[in-house]
Every structure is written in structure tokens, then in C-alpha cells.
KOLGU-4560 file (N, C-alpha, C; in nm, 3 decimals, padded with zeros to 5 digits):
<recs>
<n_xx: 00.084 n_yy: -00.117 n_zz: 00.000 ca_xx: 00.000 ca_yy: 00.000 ca_zz: 00.000 c_xx: 00.090 c_yy: 00.124 c_zz: 00.000 mol: A seq: 1 type: MET>
<n_xx: 00.060 n_yy: 00.217 n_zz: -00.086 ca_xx: 00.141 ca_yy: 00.338 ca_zz: -00.096 c_xx: 00.115 c_yy: 00.432 c_zz: 00.021 mol: A seq: 2 type: ARG>
<n_xx: 00.210 n_yy: 00.524 n_zz: 00.040 ca_xx: 00.204 ca_yy: 00.616 ca_zz: 00.153 c_xx: 00.076 c_yy: 00.699 c_zz: 00.153 mol: A seq: 3 type: LYS>
<n_xx: 00.034 n_yy: 00.748 n_zz: 00.036 ca_xx: -00.088 ca_yy: 00.830 ca_zz: 00.028 c_xx: -00.210 c_yy: 00.747 c_zz: 00.067 mol: A seq: 4 type: HIS>
<n_xx: -00.213 n_yy: 00.623 n_zz: 00.023 ca_xx: -00.327 ca_yy: 00.537 ca_zz: 00.054 c_xx: -00.334 c_yy: 00.507 c_zz: 00.204 mol: A seq: 5 type: GLU>
<n_xx: -00.218 n_yy: 00.483 n_zz: 00.266 ca_xx: -00.214 ca_yy: 00.456 ca_zz: 00.410 c_xx: -00.262 c_yy: 00.579 c_zz: 00.489 mol: A seq: 6 type: ARG>
<n_xx: -00.214 n_yy: 00.696 n_zz: 00.450 ca_xx: -00.256 ca_yy: 00.818 ca_zz: 00.520 c_xx: -00.405 c_yy: 00.843 c_zz: 00.501 mol: A seq: 7 type: LEU>
<n_xx: -00.454 n_yy: 00.822 n_zz: 00.380 ca_xx: -00.597 ca_yy: 00.840 ca_zz: 00.353 c_xx: -00.679 c_yy: 00.749 c_zz: 00.444 mol: A seq: 8 type: LEU>
<n_xx: -00.639 n_yy: 00.623 n_zz: 00.456 ca_xx: -00.711 ca_yy: 00.530 ca_zz: 00.543 c_xx: -00.704 c_yy: 00.572 c_zz: 00.690 mol: A seq: 9 type: GLN>
<n_xx: -00.588 n_yy: 00.622 n_zz: 00.732 ca_xx: -00.572 ca_yy: 00.669 ca_zz: 00.870 c_xx: -00.666 c_yy: 00.786 c_zz: 00.898 mol: A seq: 10 type: THR>
<n_xx: -00.672 n_yy: 00.879 n_zz: 00.804 ca_xx: -00.760 ca_yy: 00.996 ca_zz: 00.822 c_xx: -00.906 c_yy: 00.954 c_zz: 00.823 mol: A seq: 11 type: ILE>
<n_xx: -00.944 n_yy: 00.866 n_zz: 00.732 ca_xx: -01.083 ca_yy: 00.826 ca_zz: 00.722 c_xx: -01.129 c_yy: 00.745 c_zz: 00.844 mol: A seq: 12 type: LEU>
<n_xx: -01.038 n_yy: 00.669 n_zz: 00.906 ca_xx: -01.073 ca_yy: 00.595 ca_zz: 01.027 c_xx: -01.103 c_yy: 00.689 c_zz: 01.144 mol: A seq: 13 type: ARG>
<n_xx: -01.031 n_yy: 00.802 n_zz: 01.151 ca_xx: -01.059 ca_yy: 00.903 ca_zz: 01.252 c_xx: -01.011 c_yy: 00.872 c_zz: 01.391 mol: A seq: 14 type: GLY>
<n_xx: -00.922 n_yy: 00.777 n_zz: 01.407 ca_xx: -00.873 ca_yy: 00.742 ca_zz: 01.541 c_xx: -00.743 c_yy: 00.813 c_zz: 01.576 mol: A seq: 15 type: ARG>
<n_xx: -00.682 n_yy: 00.884 n_zz: 01.482 ca_xx: -00.550 ca_yy: 00.943 ca_zz: 01.504 c_xx: -00.545 c_yy: 01.090 c_zz: 01.466 mol: A seq: 16 type: SER>
<n_xx: -00.651 n_yy: 01.163 n_zz: 01.491 ca_xx: -00.654 ca_yy: 01.303 ca_zz: 01.448 c_xx: -00.541 c_yy: 01.387 c_zz: 01.506 mol: A seq: 17 type: ASP>
<n_xx: -00.495 n_yy: 01.353 n_zz: 01.624 ca_xx: -00.388 ca_yy: 01.430 ca_zz: 01.689 c_xx: -00.249 c_yy: 01.385 c_zz: 01.642 mol: A seq: 18 type: ALA>
<n_xx: -00.242 n_yy: 01.281 n_zz: 01.559 ca_xx: -00.112 ca_yy: 01.227 ca_zz: 01.517 c_xx: -00.091 c_yy: 01.231 c_zz: 01.366 mol: A seq: 19 type: ASN>
<n_xx: -00.154 n_yy: 01.325 n_zz: 01.298 ca_xx: -00.138 ca_yy: 01.339 ca_zz: 01.154 c_xx: -00.028 c_yy: 01.442 c_zz: 01.129 mol: A seq: 20 type: ILE>
<n_xx: 00.076 n_yy: 01.402 n_zz: 01.058 ca_xx: 00.184 ca_yy: 01.496 ca_zz: 01.027 c_xx: 00.137 c_yy: 01.597 c_zz: 00.921 mol: A seq: 21 type: ARG>
<n_xx: 00.170 n_yy: 01.723 n_zz: 00.944 ca_xx: 00.131 ca_yy: 01.830 ca_zz: 00.853 c_xx: 00.184 c_yy: 01.805 c_zz: 00.712 mol: A seq: 22 type: PHE>
<n_xx: 00.311 n_yy: 01.771 n_zz: 00.701 ca_xx: 00.372 ca_yy: 01.750 ca_zz: 00.569 c_xx: 00.304 c_yy: 01.635 c_zz: 00.494 mol: A seq: 23 type: ALA>
<n_xx: 00.263 n_yy: 01.531 n_zz: 00.566 ca_xx: 00.196 ca_yy: 01.417 ca_zz: 00.502 c_xx: 00.058 c_yy: 01.456 c_zz: 00.450 mol: A seq: 24 type: ASP>
<n_xx: -00.020 n_yy: 01.529 n_zz: 00.532 ca_xx: -00.153 ca_yy: 01.571 ca_zz: 00.487 c_xx: -00.142 c_yy: 01.668 c_zz: 00.370 mol: A seq: 25 type: LEU>
<n_xx: -00.046 n_yy: 01.758 n_zz: 00.377 ca_xx: -00.022 ca_yy: 01.852 ca_zz: 00.267 c_xx: 00.009 c_yy: 01.776 c_zz: 00.138 mol: A seq: 26 type: ARG>
<n_xx: 00.096 n_yy: 01.677 n_zz: 00.145 ca_xx: 00.132 ca_yy: 01.597 ca_zz: 00.027 c_xx: 00.011 c_yy: 01.521 c_zz: -00.027 mol: A seq: 27 type: ALA>
<n_xx: -00.072 n_yy: 01.468 n_zz: 00.063 ca_xx: -00.192 ca_yy: 01.395 ca_zz: 00.021 c_xx: -00.288 c_yy: 01.488 c_zz: -00.053 mol: A seq: 28 type: LEU>
<n_xx: -00.311 n_yy: 01.606 n_zz: 00.001 ca_xx: -00.404 ca_yy: 01.700 ca_zz: -00.063 c_xx: -00.352 c_yy: 01.742 c_zz: -00.201 mol: A seq: 29 type: LEU>
<n_xx: -00.222 n_yy: 01.767 n_zz: -00.211 ca_xx: -00.165 ca_yy: 01.802 ca_zz: -00.342 c_xx: -00.177 c_yy: 01.684 c_zz: -00.439 mol: A seq: 30 type: LEU>
<n_xx: -00.158 n_yy: 01.563 n_zz: -00.389 ca_xx: -00.173 ca_yy: 01.441 ca_zz: -00.471 c_xx: -00.317 c_yy: 01.427 c_zz: -00.522 mol: A seq: 31 type: HIS>
<n_xx: -00.413 n_yy: 01.470 n_zz: -00.441 ca_xx: -00.554 ca_yy: 01.460 ca_zz: -00.479 c_xx: -00.600 c_yy: 01.575 c_zz: -00.569 mol: A seq: 32 type: LEU>
<n_xx: -00.508 n_yy: 01.665 n_zz: -00.604 ca_xx: -00.541 ca_yy: 01.770 ca_zz: -00.700 c_xx: -00.574 c_yy: 01.905 c_zz: -00.641 mol: A seq: 33 type: GLY>
<n_xx: -00.554 n_yy: 01.923 n_zz: -00.513 ca_xx: -00.579 ca_yy: 02.053 ca_zz: -00.451 c_xx: -00.467 c_yy: 02.148 c_zz: -00.487 mol: A seq: 34 type: PHE>
<n_xx: -00.499 n_yy: 02.277 n_zz: -00.493 ca_xx: -00.395 ca_yy: 02.378 ca_zz: -00.509 c_xx: -00.376 c_yy: 02.445 c_zz: -00.373 mol: A seq: 35 type: SER>
<n_xx: -00.257 n_yy: 02.496 n_zz: -00.350 ca_xx: -00.222 ca_yy: 02.551 ca_zz: -00.219 c_xx: -00.182 c_yy: 02.697 c_zz: -00.231 mol: A seq: 36 type: GLU>
<n_xx: -00.233 n_yy: 02.778 n_zz: -00.138 ca_xx: -00.187 ca_yy: 02.916 ca_zz: -00.122 c_xx: -00.140 c_yy: 02.929 c_zz: 00.022 mol: A seq: 37 type: ARG>
<n_xx: -00.035 n_yy: 03.005 n_zz: 00.042 ca_xx: 00.019 ca_yy: 03.022 ca_zz: 00.177 c_xx: 00.006 c_yy: 03.168 c_zz: 00.217 mol: A seq: 38 type: ILE>
<n_xx: -00.056 n_yy: 03.191 n_zz: 00.332 ca_xx: -00.071 ca_yy: 03.324 ca_zz: 00.390 c_xx: -00.019 c_yy: 03.318 c_zz: 00.532 mol: A seq: 39 type: ARG>
<n_xx: 00.107 n_yy: 03.354 n_zz: 00.551 ca_xx: 00.169 ca_yy: 03.344 ca_zz: 00.683 c_xx: 00.182 c_yy: 03.198 c_zz: 00.722 mol: A seq: 40 type: GLY>
<n_xx: 00.124 n_yy: 03.160 n_zz: 00.836 ca_xx: 00.131 ca_yy: 03.020 ca_zz: 00.880 c_xx: 00.012 c_yy: 02.938 c_zz: 00.830 mol: A seq: 41 type: SER>
<n_xx: -00.079 n_yy: 03.001 n_zz: 00.757 ca_xx: -00.199 ca_yy: 02.934 ca_zz: 00.707 c_xx: -00.174 c_yy: 02.881 c_zz: 00.566 mol: A seq: 42 type: HIS>
<n_xx: -00.205 n_yy: 02.754 n_zz: 00.547 ca_xx: -00.197 ca_yy: 02.691 ca_zz: 00.415 c_xx: -00.340 c_yy: 02.666 c_zz: 00.371 mol: A seq: 43 type: HIS>
<n_xx: -00.382 n_yy: 02.732 n_zz: 00.265 ca_xx: -00.519 ca_yy: 02.725 ca_zz: 00.216 c_xx: -00.523 c_yy: 02.634 c_zz: 00.095 mol: A seq: 44 type: LEU>
<n_xx: -00.610 n_yy: 02.534 n_zz: 00.100 ca_xx: -00.622 ca_yy: 02.437 ca_zz: -00.008 c_xx: -00.760 c_yy: 02.448 c_zz: -00.070 mol: A seq: 45 type: PHE>
<n_xx: -00.763 n_yy: 02.456 n_zz: -00.203 ca_xx: -00.890 ca_yy: 02.456 ca_zz: -00.273 c_xx: -00.877 c_yy: 02.371 c_zz: -00.398 mol: A seq: 46 type: ASP>
<n_xx: -00.994 n_yy: 02.335 n_zz: -00.453 ca_xx: -00.998 ca_yy: 02.247 ca_zz: -00.570 c_xx: -01.124 c_yy: 02.280 c_zz: -00.649 mol: A seq: 47 type: LYS>
<n_xx: -01.113 n_yy: 02.275 n_zz: -00.780 ca_xx: -01.231 ca_yy: 02.297 ca_zz: -00.865 c_xx: -01.339 c_yy: 02.197 c_zz: -00.830 mol: A seq: 48 type: ASP>
<n_xx: -01.461 n_yy: 02.244 n_zz: -00.820 ca_xx: -01.574 ca_yy: 02.158 ca_zz: -00.790 c_xx: -01.600 c_yy: 02.140 c_zz: -00.642 mol: A seq: 49 type: GLY>
<n_xx: -01.515 n_yy: 02.198 n_zz: -00.558 ca_xx: -01.534 ca_yy: 02.188 ca_zz: -00.413 c_xx: -01.554 c_yy: 02.330 c_zz: -00.360 mol: A seq: 50 type: ILE>
<n_xx: -01.664 n_yy: 02.350 n_zz: -00.290 ca_xx: -01.700 ca_yy: 02.483 ca_zz: -00.243 c_xx: -01.611 c_yy: 02.526 c_zz: -00.127 mol: A seq: 51 type: VAL>
<n_xx: -01.584 n_yy: 02.436 n_zz: -00.034 ca_xx: -01.510 ca_yy: 02.469 ca_zz: 00.087 c_xx: -01.361 c_yy: 02.491 c_zz: 00.059 mol: A seq: 52 type: GLU>
<n_xx: -01.300 n_yy: 02.573 n_zz: 00.141 ca_xx: -01.154 ca_yy: 02.591 ca_zz: 00.139 c_xx: -01.103 c_yy: 02.532 c_zz: 00.269 mol: A seq: 53 type: ILE>
<n_xx: -01.001 n_yy: 02.450 n_zz: 00.259 ca_xx: -00.942 ca_yy: 02.386 ca_zz: 00.376 c_xx: -00.824 c_yy: 02.469 c_zz: 00.423 mol: A seq: 54 type: LEU>
<n_xx: -00.827 n_yy: 02.513 n_zz: 00.548 ca_xx: -00.725 ca_yy: 02.598 ca_zz: 00.606 c_xx: -00.648 c_yy: 02.517 c_zz: 00.709 mol: A seq: 55 type: ASN>
<n_xx: -00.520 n_yy: 02.490 n_zz: 00.683 ca_xx: -00.439 ca_yy: 02.409 ca_zz: 00.774 c_xx: -00.323 c_yy: 02.490 c_zz: 00.830 mol: A seq: 56 type: LEU>
<n_xx: -00.287 n_yy: 02.456 n_zz: 00.953 ca_xx: -00.170 ca_yy: 02.515 ca_zz: 01.016 c_xx: -00.090 c_yy: 02.403 c_zz: 01.081 mol: A seq: 57 type: GLN>
<n_xx: 00.041 n_yy: 02.418 n_zz: 01.079 ca_xx: 00.128 ca_yy: 02.322 ca_zz: 01.146 c_xx: 00.146 c_yy: 02.363 c_zz: 01.291 mol: A seq: 58 type: SER>
<n_xx: 00.133 n_yy: 02.268 n_zz: 01.379 ca_xx: 00.160 ca_yy: 02.291 ca_zz: 01.521 c_xx: 00.261 c_yy: 02.184 c_zz: 01.565 mol: A seq: 59 type: ARG>
<n_xx: 00.388 n_yy: 02.223 n_zz: 01.567 ca_xx: 00.492 ca_yy: 02.128 ca_zz: 01.602 c_xx: 00.507 c_yy: 02.018 c_zz: 01.499 mol: A seq: 60 type: GLY>
<n_xx: 00.478 n_yy: 02.049 n_zz: 01.373 ca_xx: 00.489 ca_yy: 01.950 ca_zz: 01.266 c_xx: 00.365 c_yy: 01.864 c_zz: 01.248 mol: A seq: 61 type: GLY>
<n_xx: 00.265 n_yy: 01.884 n_zz: 01.334 ca_xx: 00.141 ca_yy: 01.807 ca_zz: 01.326 c_xx: 00.027 c_yy: 01.899 c_zz: 01.283 mol: A seq: 62 type: GLN>
<n_xx: -00.077 n_yy: 01.839 n_zz: 01.229 ca_xx: -00.200 ca_yy: 01.912 ca_zz: 01.197 c_xx: -00.282 c_yy: 01.920 c_zz: 01.325 mol: A seq: 63 type: VAL>
<n_xx: -00.349 n_yy: 02.031 n_zz: 01.346 ca_xx: -00.437 ca_yy: 02.042 ca_zz: 01.463 c_xx: -00.551 c_yy: 01.941 c_zz: 01.448 mol: A seq: 64 type: LYS>
<n_xx: -00.591 n_yy: 01.875 n_zz: 01.557 ca_xx: -00.692 ca_yy: 01.769 ca_zz: 01.546 c_xx: -00.823 c_yy: 01.814 c_zz: 01.479 mol: A seq: 65 type: PRO>
<n_xx: -00.869 n_yy: 01.935 n_zz: 01.507 ca_xx: -00.995 ca_yy: 01.978 ca_zz: 01.443 c_xx: -00.976 c_yy: 01.996 c_zz: 01.293 mol: A seq: 66 type: TYR>
<n_xx: -00.854 n_yy: 02.028 n_zz: 01.250 ca_xx: -00.829 ca_yy: 02.042 ca_zz: 01.107 c_xx: -00.822 c_yy: 01.905 c_zz: 01.039 mol: A seq: 67 type: GLN>
<n_xx: -00.775 n_yy: 01.804 n_zz: 01.109 ca_xx: -00.779 ca_yy: 01.667 ca_zz: 01.055 c_xx: -00.924 c_yy: 01.623 c_zz: 01.038 mol: A seq: 68 type: ALA>
<n_xx: -01.010 n_yy: 01.658 n_zz: 01.133 ca_xx: -01.153 ca_yy: 01.626 ca_zz: 01.121 c_xx: -01.216 c_yy: 01.698 c_zz: 01.002 mol: A seq: 69 type: ARG>
<n_xx: -01.179 n_yy: 01.826 n_zz: 00.981 ca_xx: -01.231 ca_yy: 01.901 ca_zz: 00.866 c_xx: -01.186 c_yy: 01.835 c_zz: 00.736 mol: A seq: 70 type: GLN>
<n_xx: -01.060 n_yy: 01.793 n_zz: 00.730 ca_xx: -01.010 ca_yy: 01.726 ca_zz: 00.610 c_xx: -01.086 c_yy: 01.597 c_zz: 00.586 mol: A seq: 71 type: ALA>
<n_xx: -01.110 n_yy: 01.517 n_zz: 00.692 ca_xx: -01.184 ca_yy: 01.392 ca_zz: 00.678 c_xx: -01.325 c_yy: 01.418 c_zz: 00.626 mol: A seq: 72 type: ARG>
<n_xx: -01.393 n_yy: 01.517 n_zz: 00.685 ca_xx: -01.529 ca_yy: 01.549 ca_zz: 00.642 c_xx: -01.533 c_yy: 01.590 c_zz: 00.494 mol: A seq: 73 type: ASN>
<n_xx: -01.434 n_yy: 01.666 n_zz: 00.451 ca_xx: -01.426 ca_yy: 01.708 ca_zz: 00.311 c_xx: -01.401 c_yy: 01.588 c_zz: 00.219 mol: A seq: 74 type: LEU>
<n_xx: -01.309 n_yy: 01.499 n_zz: 00.260 ca_xx: -01.278 ca_yy: 01.381 ca_zz: 00.179 c_xx: -01.400 c_yy: 01.291 c_zz: 00.167 mol: A seq: 75 type: LEU>
<n_xx: -01.474 n_yy: 01.276 n_zz: 00.275 ca_xx: -01.594 ca_yy: 01.192 ca_zz: 00.272 c_xx: -01.706 c_yy: 01.256 c_zz: 00.191 mol: A seq: 76 type: LEU>
<n_xx: -01.728 n_yy: 01.385 n_zz: 00.212 ca_xx: -01.837 ca_yy: 01.455 ca_zz: 00.143 c_xx: -01.823 c_yy: 01.449 c_zz: -00.008 mol: A seq: 77 type: LYS>
<n_xx: -01.700 n_yy: 01.467 n_zz: -00.056 ca_xx: -01.677 ca_yy: 01.470 ca_zz: -00.201 c_xx: -01.621 c_yy: 01.339 c_zz: -00.256 mol: A seq: 78 type: TYR>
<n_xx: -01.615 n_yy: 01.236 n_zz: -00.169 ca_xx: -01.569 ca_yy: 01.103 ca_zz: -00.209 c_xx: -01.433 c_yy: 01.108 c_zz: -00.278 mol: A seq: 79 type: LYS>
<n_xx: -01.341 n_yy: 01.184 n_zz: -00.218 ca_xx: -01.207 ca_yy: 01.197 ca_zz: -00.274 c_xx: -01.122 c_yy: 01.080 c_zz: -00.229 mol: A seq: 80 type: LEU>
<n_xx: -01.038 n_yy: 01.032 n_zz: -00.318 ca_xx: -00.952 ca_yy: 00.920 ca_zz: -00.286 c_xx: -01.011 c_yy: 00.786 c_zz: -00.321 mol: A seq: 81 type: GLY>
<n_xx: -01.137 n_yy: 00.781 n_zz: -00.366 ca_xx: -01.201 ca_yy: 00.655 ca_zz: -00.402 c_xx: -01.136 c_yy: 00.590 c_zz: -00.523 mol: A seq: 82 type: ASP>
<n_xx: -01.073 n_yy: 00.673 n_zz: -00.607 ca_xx: -01.015 ca_yy: 00.620 ca_zz: -00.730 c_xx: -00.884 c_yy: 00.546 c_zz: -00.706 mol: A seq: 83 type: GLU>
<n_xx: -00.828 n_yy: 00.555 n_zz: -00.584 ca_xx: -00.701 ca_yy: 00.488 ca_zz: -00.552 c_xx: -00.721 c_yy: 00.342 c_zz: -00.529 mol: A seq: 84 type: ASN>
</recs>
């Protein structure tokens, strides 16, 4: 199983929201076709066909748990990653 697929499964399970590395989630979102804008410490991800903008910040190299939940909800709502 590839790294992106493992991370996607970890996020979708929802048991490790406090242990998601920022760099890994960032790489996954870029792999899924999101574009990134950086405004200070905020990394804003958007994608054509998706209304919401995902705003992530690194805290000690990790994603904040509520931001991992937002990413999971977005992935589930738009069924992203199903093609893997």
C-alpha cells in the first residue's frame, strides 16, 4: 500500500486526528489535486468543484486535530480518494 493510501485510510478511520503529520496531509491534498496558497502560517487548499476551502496550520509538525476532522469530512463529502 502506498504512503498516500495509508494516510488516507488513517484519516478516514478518525482514530489518530492528533497524530497526523502536517507534511503528510499537505502531500496527500496536493496528490488529490488541490492547489495551495500560503498566507503566513496558514496553508489554504482549494480544488475545482469543491465549495469549501481547507485551512491548515502546522503545530509542532502536526495538523491540529480539528483540522484533521475538517479534512476527513471534506474527503468523505466529495468522495475523494475513491479512485485509488
